[in-house]
MILUM-248493 format. One line per 10 residues: for each residue x, y, z of N, C-alpha, C, O. Coordinates in pm, whole numbers. Atoms other than C-alpha are relative to their C-alpha. Layout:
! residues N
X/Y/Z/X/Y/Z/X/Y/Z/X/Y/Z; ...
END
This chain:
! residues 281
-85/-69/98/2875/-8656/4464/-45/-31/-143/-47/57/-229; 46/37/134/2748/-8853/4164/-128/74/-37/-144/123/-149; 126/-70/22/2402/-8701/4205/24/148/-29/-38/206/-118; -31/-141/19/2550/-8351/4234/60/24/-138/20/119/-206; -61/-15/133/2764/-8395/3923/-103/-17/-110/-99/53/-211; 104/23/100/2466/-8527/3732/-93/120/-10/-135/158/-120; 88/-116/1/2253/-8230/3834/63/116/-76/-5/187/-150; -67/-108/74/2514/-7986/3703/12/-34/-148/11/55/-233; -2/42/140/2540/-8190/3385/-134/32/-66/-138/79/-180; 132/-36/51/2164/-8148/3340/-8/150/-29/-62/191/-132
5/-146/18/2205/-7772/3385/82/45/-120/40/133/-195; -85/-36/113/2489/-7752/3133/-72/-28/-131/-74/55/-222; 75/36/122/2283/-7936/2871/-119/93/-18/-148/134/-130; 116/-89/7/1980/-7721/2955/40/138/-52/-28/194/-138; -47/-131/45/2176/-7398/2910/32/-3/-150/3/93/-221; -33/13/143/2300/-7522/2571/-127/-13/-85/-139/47/-192; 124/22/75/1954/-7637/2462/-82/128/-10/-125/165/-119; 81/-122/3/1770/-7319/2562/76/116/-66/14/202/-128; -77/-105/64/2054/-7096/2446/1/-12/-152/-11/88/-223; -2/22/144/2070/-7252/2100/-137/20/-63/-147/41/-184
136/-13/53/1691/-7225/2065/-22/135/-69/-93/142/-169; 24/-134/56/1705/-6851/1993/52/14/-143/-24/59/-229; -42/-6/141/1924/-6867/1679/-71/-102/-88/-91/-78/-207; 74/99/79/1741/-7183/1568/-137/57/-40/-184/34/-151; 126/-68/33/1416/-6984/1586/22/97/-114/-59/106/-206; -32/-99/105/1581/-6715/1373/13/-69/-135/-32/-16/-237; -13/77/124/1667/-6979/1112/-138/-43/-50/-169/-29/-168; 132/48/38/1315/-7124/1114/-88/113/-53/-173/91/-140; 82/-114/41/1164/-6775/1072/23/40/-146/-57/115/-202; -21/-27/142/1313/-6755/724/-97/-80/-87/-115/-49/-205
86/90/78/1068/-7026/618/-144/-4/51/-237/-27/-27; 133/14/-59/772/-7023/858/-33/122/86/56/194/131; 43/-113/-82/566/-6766/1048/30/-28/147/39/-144/187; -24/21/-143/635/-6710/1420/-113/-74/70/-90/-147/167; 116/68/-61/284/-6834/1500/1/-149/-31/-29/-232/55; -4/141/39/325/-7159/1306/113/-72/74/97/-187/115; -111/58/-75/661/-7222/1470/-42/-28/144/-14/-134/199; 48/18/-138/503/-7170/1812/-101/-114/8/-98/-193/103; 102/104/1/211/-7398/1721/63/-139/-5/25/-228/72; -66/131/13/434/-7686/1613/78/-31/128/78/-144/176
-83/22/-120/661/-7637/1914/-84/-47/118/-46/-144/185; 79/38/-118/387/-7656/2178/-77/-130/-23/-97/-207/71; 76/122/29/192/-7932/2001/88/-124/8/56/-220/77; -92/115/-1/484/-8167/1939/66/-15/137/74/-125/191; -63/5/-132/659/-8075/2263/-96/-48/107/-58/-129/192; 99/43/-97/339/-8117/2464/-34/-147/-14/-54/-217/86; 28/142/22/271/-8454/2305/111/-88/56/84/-192/117; -113/77/-54/620/-8577/2395/-2/1/153/26/-101/216; 10/-7/-146/574/-8453/2753/-112/-91/51/-100/-152/157; 111/86/-39/242/-8640/2766/42/-147/-1/1/-224/86
-48/138/6/413/-8963/2662/87/-33/120/91/-148/166; -87/21/-116/657/-8916/2950/-80/4/131/-67/-84/215; 72/-19/-127/422/-8790/3222/-124/-88/12/-160/-131/122; 124/78/5/108/-8981/3115/-109/60/89/-194/-12/142; 104/-65/-80/-101/-8722/3300/-16/144/-47/76/205/-102; 30/-139/28/-268/-8387/3248/-59/64/126/-156/13/181; 55/-77/-111/-324/-8138/3529/-73/119/-60/-10/214/-106; 74/-101/75/-605/-7922/3394/-109/64/85/-145/13/191; 104/-76/-68/-869/-7670/3500/3/144/-47/85/180/-132; 7/-140/42/-962/-7301/3467/129/75/35/183/148/-49
-124/-69/-40/-660/-7175/3664/118/-48/-83/206/30/-120; -108/55/82/-433/-7407/3471/-4/58/-141/100/81/-202; 15/-56/134/-573/-7269/3144/53/145/-4/118/185/-101; -50/-138/-7/-499/-6909/3252/153/0/4/218/80/-62; -145/12/-8/-146/-7012/3343/60/-40/-135/168/6/-171; -47/43/131/-110/-7180/3004/10/117/-97/106/129/-173; 0/-117/88/-200/-6858/2823/119/90/32/188/137/-59; -106/-92/-41/49/-6652/3026/139/-60/-18/227/3/-76; -133/59/-7/340/-6893/3065/46/-70/-127/166/-91/-147; -39/73/120/332/-7073/2732/-50/68/-127/30/110/-210
56/-49/126/94/-6944/2464/43/141/-35/109/162/-137; -36/-139/27/137/-6567/2484/150/21/7/207/93/-75; -145/-12/-14/495/-6598/2602/72/-50/-125/165/15/-173; -66/59/117/590/-6821/2308/-15/89/-122/78/102/-202; 23/-91/113/435/-6581/2057/92/121/10/155/160/-88; -85/-118/-20/619/-6282/2205/147/-34/-19/223/45/-74; -139/43/17/945/-6477/2214/34/-7/-149/136/47/-192; -28/15/143/923/-6567/1845/-2/133/-74/81/158/-161; 7/-132/63/819/-6216/1743/122/84/39/174/160/-43; -118/-72/-43/1103/-6074/1950/123/-39/-79/203/46/-118
-113/48/80/1354/-6292/1767/-12/48/-144/88/86/-205; 21/-38/139/1200/-6207/1430/41/145/-26/102/175/-128; -25/-142/22/1234/-5831/1475/127/50/70/148/171/78; -124/-39/-65/1567/-5833/1660/119/-29/-91/115/-122/-172; -120/20/82/1911/-5802/1501/83/-116/48/157/-176/-30; -81/107/-58/2065/-6059/1735/-84/-81/97/-136/-26/194; 80/84/-91/1885/-6355/1899/53/2/143/-23/-15/238; -57/-7/-133/2127/-6325/2191/-55/118/78/-79/108/199; 57/-118/-65/1994/-5977/2266/-145/-29/42/-187/10/151; 137/40/-35/1638/-6113/2256/-2/-86/125/-86/-69/213
-10/87/-116/1740/-6380/2505/23/80/127/-38/52/230; -26/-83/-117/1878/-6118/2743/-125/75/43/-155/85/162; 121/-75/-33/1559/-5914/2721/-106/-93/60/-178/-54/153; 95/97/-54/1347/-6225/2784/34/-33/145/-54/-47/230; -43/40/-133/1554/-6311/3090/6/114/99/71/103/204; 29/-101/-103/1464/-5985/3260/-117/-45/86/-156/25/180; 116/53/-73/1175/-6198/3388/18/1/152/-73/43/223; -14/-2/-147/1323/-6241/3740/-7/140/60/-50/157/174; 8/-138/-49/1349/-5862/3771/-147/41/16/-185/99/118; 143/-30/-8/979/-5822/3694/-66/-80/113/-155/-29/181
53/81/-110/904/-6108/3935/30/65/134/-56/69/223; -39/-66/-125/1095/-5925/4209/-88/122/28/-135/141/140; 82/-120/-17/903/-5601/4150/-144/-38/30/-206/19/120; 139/42/-21/566/-5776/4127/-19/-65/136/-123/-49/200; 9/66/-130/640/-5982/4437/-12/101/112/-77/77/214; 7/-104/-103/687/-5662/4633/-141/55/14/-188/80/125; 131/-64/-5/346/-5525/4539/-116/-100/6/-220/-71/65; 109/99/3/139/-5839/4483/9/-96/120/-91/-122/186; -18/97/-108/286/-6083/4737/48/65/130/60/-3/232; -44/-75/-118/404/-5813/4981/131/-55/56/152/-55/177
-129/49/-45/753/-5963/4993/96/117/22/97/213/-55; -95/-105/-30/1024/-5750/5150/124/-14/-87/174/-125/-106; -119/0/83/1316/-5655/4927/120/47/81/110/138/163; -123/-46/-63/1673/-5626/5047/69/98/-94/39/99/-214; -64/-102/84/1896/-5342/4920/66/-56/-126/62/8/-231; -66/56/118/2090/-5573/4686/-101/-35/-110/-70/-25/-229; 103/27/100/1765/-5675/4516/-42/129/-71/-60/131/-193; 36/-129/59/1674/-5309/4463/111/44/-95/83/94/-204; -113/-31/88/2024/-5251/4322/-6/-86/-126/23/-38/-236; 11/89/116/1970/-5553/4096/-103/48/-100/-79/42/-221
103/-52/89/1649/-5405/3955/53/120/-78/33/131/-199; -54/-120/65/1825/-5074/3883/105/-39/-104/105/13/-216; -104/43/93/2125/-5247/3724/-59/-68/-123/-17/-43/-236; 59/75/111/1908/-5477/3512/-61/94/-103/-38/78/-223; 64/-90/95/1705/-5197/3359/100/99/-61/81/143/-174; -106/-83/58/2017/-4982/3314/70/-77/-112/101/-21/-217; -61/84/103/2173/-5271/3124/-87/-14/-123/-37/-15/-236; 93/6/113/1861/-5300/2910/11/126/-85/17/118/-207; -8/-126/73/1882/-4933/2817/131/11/-78/133/62/-190; -129/-2/69/2252/-4969/2729/-4/-96/-120/41/-61/-229
3/103/106/2191/-5288/2525/-81/46/-120/-33/42/-234; 90/-33/110/1898/-5166/2320/30/138/-56/-15/172/-165; -39/-131/53/2043/-4817/2286/85/-12/-124/87/78/-208; -85/21/117/2284/-4963/2034/-81/-36/-123/-28/-32/-235; 84/36/114/1991/-5069/1814/-122/92/-9/-223/57/-71; 109/-97/4/1771/-4762/1863/-131/-55/55/-239/-23/6; 117/58/-66/1535/-4959/2086/-98/-59/-102/-211/-12/-116; 78/63/105/1404/-5183/1810/-128/-62/56/-139/-89/175; 127/60/-38/1054/-5325/1814/22/-140/55/-54/-187/139; -30/134/-50/1211/-5668/1870/35/1/147/-4/-89/222
-37/-11/-141/1360/-5553/2201/-122/27/87/-136/-30/195; 122/-32/-75/1028/-5407/2314/-86/-126/17/-136/-153/126; 81/122/-5/845/-5730/2228/62/-101/96/-9/-166/173; -68/96/-88/1108/-5941/2407/-16/38/146/-37/-49/231; 21/-45/-138/1080/-5728/2722/-143/-28/45/-167/-67/159; 139/36/-32/702/-5772/2707/-13/-149/26/-93/-192/108; -1/143/-25/771/-6144/2685/49/-32/140/-6/-118/209; -49/19/-136/976/-6124/3004/-102/40/105/-116/-26/207; 105/-46/-92/696/-5928/3174/-114/-101/6/-165/-131/114; 108/100/5/433/-6180/3060/38/-125/77/-42/-181/151
-52/117/-71/646/-6467/3189/-2/26/151/-35/-63/230; -1/-36/-142/681/-6283/3522/-140/-2/59/-161/-55/168; 138/2/-47/305/-6230/3555/-48/-145/14/-116/-180/110; 37/141/-6/256/-6599/3477/65/-71/118/4/-159/179; -69/60/-114/513/-6691/3741/-68/36/132/-87/-50/219; 71/-43/-122/337/-6485/4009/-135/-71/10/-174/-115/118; 129/70/0/3/-6637/3907/17/-146/42/-61/-199/121; -28/140/-36/152/-6986/3931/29/-11/149/-18/-104/215; -36/4/-142/295/-6907/4275/-124/16/88/-132/-43/196; 120/-26/-79/-44/-6785/4398/-98/-116/-3/-160/-149/99
111/93/16/-269/-7058/4262/38/-143/-38/-44/-234/-24; -31/132/55/-77/-7356/4122/128/-62/54/177/-160/-3; -130/46/-48/235/-7411/4331/-3/-144/52/102/-207/66; 10/136/-53/102/-7743/4464/-25/-104/-110/-39/-222/-80; 30/93/109/42/-7897/4119/125/-78/-43/238/-32/-25; -108/77/60/253/-8170/3961/53/78/-121/-22/104/-215; -51/-94/100/486/-7962/3742/4/-60/-141/-21/11/-238; -7/60/133/530/-8209/3456/-139/-15/-60/-161/18/-177; 137/12/48/161/-8285/3428/-61/134/-35/-135/147/-132; 51/-135/25/81/-7915/3449/58/57/-128/-16/112/-210
-62/-53/121/333/-7816/3180/-42/-76/-124/-45/-20/-234; 52/76/113/207/-8096/2958/-133/60/-46/-155/83/-165; 129/-61/34/-143/-7951/2975/18/140/-58/-46/175/-157; -17/-138/46/-20/-7593/2933/51/5/-143/9/90/-221; -50/4/137/172/-7682/2617/-111/-34/-99/-128/34/-201; 106/44/91/-121/-7864/2458/-115/100/-6/-171/124/-113; 108/-98/-2/-381/-7608/2568/39/125/-78/-45/187/-143; -46/-119/70/-169/-7326/2426/-17/-13/-151/-31/87/-222; 20/21/144/-205/-7483/2083/-136/54/-44/-150/102/-157; 133/-52/34/-574/-7384/2093/3/151/-16/-70/207/-99
-14/-145/10/-474/-7021/2146/77/40/-124/42/137/-192; -90/-37/110/-202/-7019/1881/-57/-39/-136/-27/27/-236; 51/51/128/-391/-7215/1611/-66/107/-85/-27/123/-201; 63/-102/87/-619/-6930/1489/98/110/-41/85/167/-149; -97/-104/34/-327/-6686/1499/96/-45/-109/154/38/-179; -91/51/102/-124/-6914/1273/-50/28/-141/26/18/-237; 54/-35/132/-358/-6815/989/19/148/-32/-2/190/-146; -19/-144/21/-279/-6445/1036/119/28/-90/111/110/-182; -121/-15/80/71/-6471/892/7/-117/-97/6/-233/-55; 8/104/102/76/-6663/565/136/-58/-39/145/-138/-132
-133/51/38/451/-6732/558/3/-151/23/-15/-199/135; 0/146/-7/478/-7102/482/91/-54/-110/86/-9/-224; -90/62/96/740/-7314/313/14/-148/33/8/-187/150; -22/143/-19/795/-7684/263/148/-33/12/186/-150/19; -144/21/-9/1169/-7636/286/33/-80/126/-14/-45/235; -30/86/-116/1311/-7908/517/80/73/110/76/32/226; -76/-74/-101/1538/-7655/691/-94/65/101/-72/59/222; 97/-65/-88/1241/-7463/827/-70/-98/91/-79/-76/211; 72/98/-80/1051/-7768/941/92/-77/93/56/-110/206; -97/69/-84/1362/-7943/1069/38/83/122/48/30/232
-33/-90/-110/1453/-7640/1280/-114/8/101/-92/8/222; 117/-11/-89/1099/-7615/1418/-20/-127/81/-50/-120/201; 13/127/-73/1081/-7984/1508/112/-17/102/92/-74/209; -112/5/-95/1423/-7957/1670/-33/81/125/-3/39/237; 43/-82/-114/1285/-7677/1889/-99/-74/88/-91/-69/211; 104/71/-76/987/-7890/1989/60/-111/84/21/-130/200; -59/114/-70/1199/-8190/2086/98/45/109/96/-8/220; -105/-41/-95/1486/-8007/2255/-47/107/98/-53/83/218; 32/-113/-88/1374/-7669/2389/-130/-21/77/-138/14/194; 130/12/-65/1011/-7760/2466/-10/-124/89/-44/-113/206
17/125/-76/1013/-8125/2576/123/-31/86/112/-35/209; -121/36/-74/1371/-8212/2673/41/111/97/81/83/210; -40/-112/-83/1441/-7863/2809/-77/5/131/-19/24/237; 81/-6/-122/1151/-7868/3053/28/-117/92/29/-100/214; -32/116/-83/1235/-8219/3174/134/21/72/146/-11/190; -129/-29/-61/1597/-8115/3236/-14/107/108/51/101/213; 22/-107/-97/1474/-7803/3415/-59/-56/130/-14/-22/239; 64/57/-119/1250/-8000/3651/99/-86/79/100/-81/202; -99/82/-68/1531/-8246/3728/101/87/74/140/56/187; -98/-90/-62/1772/-7959/3801/-58/66/124/9/77/227
65/-64/-115/1524/-7785/4031/-14/-99/115/9/-63/230; 17/101/-105/1455/-8108/4220/132/-33/69/134/-58/189; -129/38/-55/1826/-8180/4268/72/115/69/137/95/172; -78/-113/-50/1966/-7831/4330/-83/105/72/-30/188/146; 85/-104/-55/1666/-7625/4437/-22/111/-102/59/128/-192; 36/-100/100/1498/-7339/4248/98/117/-11/119/169/-120; -88/-117/5/1744/-7063/4346/129/-30/-77/168/46/-165; -124/36/70/2062/-7241/4232/-27/-28/-148/48/16/-235; 31/32/139/1896/-7374/3918/-31/125/-80/16/141/-193; 37/-123/69/1748/-7035/3827/122/88/-24/133/151/-129
-121/-81/15/2083/-6861/3885/85/-54/-115/139/23/-194; -81/60/106/2261/-7106/3655/-61/23/-137/11/38/-236; 68/-18/128/1998/-7062/3384/25/140/-56/-3/166/-174; -35/-133/51/2110/-6697/3360/111/-8/-105/137/89/-175; -101/19/103/2387/-6840/3142/-62/-24/-138/9/-29/-238; 67/22/129/2125/-6902/2871/26/114/-100/59/86/-215; -31/-108/96/2169/-6552/2715/145/-5/-50/171/24/-166; -140/14/43/2548/-6607/2711/11/-110/-104/75/-93/-208; 2/111/95/2493/-6941/2540/-65/41/-131/-22/1/-238; 71/-45/119/2252/-6774/2300/89/87/-88/88/74/-210
-95/-83/77/2512/-6515/2197/103/-88/-71/136/-64/-187; -101/88/59/2766/-6793/2138/-56/-80/-118/7/-89/-223; 61/78/108/2530/-7008/1931/-42/90/-117/-40/47/-232; 34/-94/107/2416/-6700/1736/123/30/-85/114/41/-207; -124/-23/74/2778/-6635/1645/38/-121/-84/86/-105/-197; -35/123/72/2829/-6999/1542/-95/-28/-116/-51/-61/-226; 100/40/100/2504/-7054/1352/-35/112/-98/-67/85/-214; 46/-112/83/2428/-6706/1217/111/98/-34/89/193/-110; -112/-94/18/2770/-6537/1220/-41/140/46/-4/240/-15; 48/-127/-55/2605/-6264/1431/67/24/134/43/-48/231
-70/-34/-124/2826/-6104/1694/-65/120/67/-113/210/-3; 58/-116/-68/2700/-5865/1961/88/123/-16/210/112/-27; -77/-124/0/2803/-5501/1943/59/20/139/24/-51/233; -62/-28/-130/3014/-5357/2224/-106/39/103/-102/-8/217; 104/-43/-93/2709/-5189/2379/-95/-115/35/-141/-124/149; 85/116/-29/2499/-5506/2346/66/-91/102/2/-138/196; -71/86/-93/2768/-5709/2522/11/61/139/-11/-8/239; -11/-67/-129/2824/-5451/2796/-134/8/70/-146/-25/188; 133/-12/-60/2455/-5387/2853/-57/-132/45/-118/-141/152; 50/132/-37/2368/-5757/2854/69/-51/126/5/-112/211
-74/42/-119/2641/-5825/3113/-54/70/124/-73/7/229; 54/-76/-113/2507/-5548/3339/-140/-50/35/-176/-64/152; 135/51/-23/2152/-5676/3293/2/-133/74/-73/-152/170; -6/132/-62/2245/-6033/3386/53/8/143/11/-70/229; -46/-21/-138/2436/-5911/3693/-116/48/86/-134/1/198; 117/-49/-74/2126/-5719/3801/-101/-110/25/-157/-120/134; 95/111/-15/1905/-6021/3738/48/-96/108/-32/-143/190; -55/90/-102/2138/-6236/3949/-25/54/141/-61/-22/231; 19/-60/-132/2112/-5993/4240/-146/-10/46/-173/-18/166; 141/8/-39/1732/-6012/4231/-37/-138/54/-141/-153/117
27/132/-54/1754/-6383/4316/24/-6/151/-25/-97/219; -29/-1/-143/1883/-6292/4661/-128/26/78/-212/105/36; 117/-15/-84/1623/-6317/4935/44/44/140/158/19/179; -35/-41/-135/1614/-6167/5287/53/-118/81/-12/-223/88; -59/106/-81/1843/-6374/5509/102/-85/-75/175/-162/-13; -92/82/77/2043/-6528/5223/143/24/40/220/-71/60; -138/-32/-33/2362/-6345/5310/35/-44/142/147/-88/166; -27/44/-137/2329/-6422/5681/21/-150/8/108/-197/81; -12/147/-5/2283/-6793/5618/130/-48/-59/181/-153/-20; -120/44/69/2590/-6808/5394/126/25/82/233/-24/44
-117/-33/-80/2825/-6675/5667/36/-116/94/133/-107/170
END
């Protein structure tokens, strides 16, 4: 019971940490470029993970995974927040990732889908259209959805080639390797300020969302299993909306709230696997 309570405590903190990251990114973007924020986040976060894990799992396949799951994903996430009216909406679009994983698994991994998963895909994309319809399908929403797709491709790649690797050592390498990808891009956007708010927000992201967040995630997965942990993490967009309201005084529109709810319901349904309902009876 103590272990179970602790695992849910880890998840609660994780949802708060990852949910608050989106409005914190929005704050940091007033002072620094999205590329520089990503660079500091992966470099500092990766270094902290290295101090904890004391190992690097590296290689060509690991480098490809780093580009997909961390480097490119982090850039798209920050750009999505920058060009979106509400960080909570960006979070919802990013968390369409399980929907893309479900679709890709059908065609790449030849996994069979149950009717509820197909319904989940339809609901998720319907919710996306409702959510972004209220903002005329802004470029930020498009970028965030691309971030979810990139994350999904990276997830499938990881499942195919890296599922046997030590996850902490692998993520340590992926964070640090991604810095090599992001570094030259950080010179593209010249936005730079010495204001402590910008740098404080960015360092907070590195410590909490990048380092602490991933450690909490791994602990939650080990204690509860990937399905339960992943389902609970769907509360991150809800947390993001709440923190956006607190930190930025930004409330979702009626359509954003309705569409995001439908999207998250659809995403939840995609977590179901053949036989899940039979086992639960």
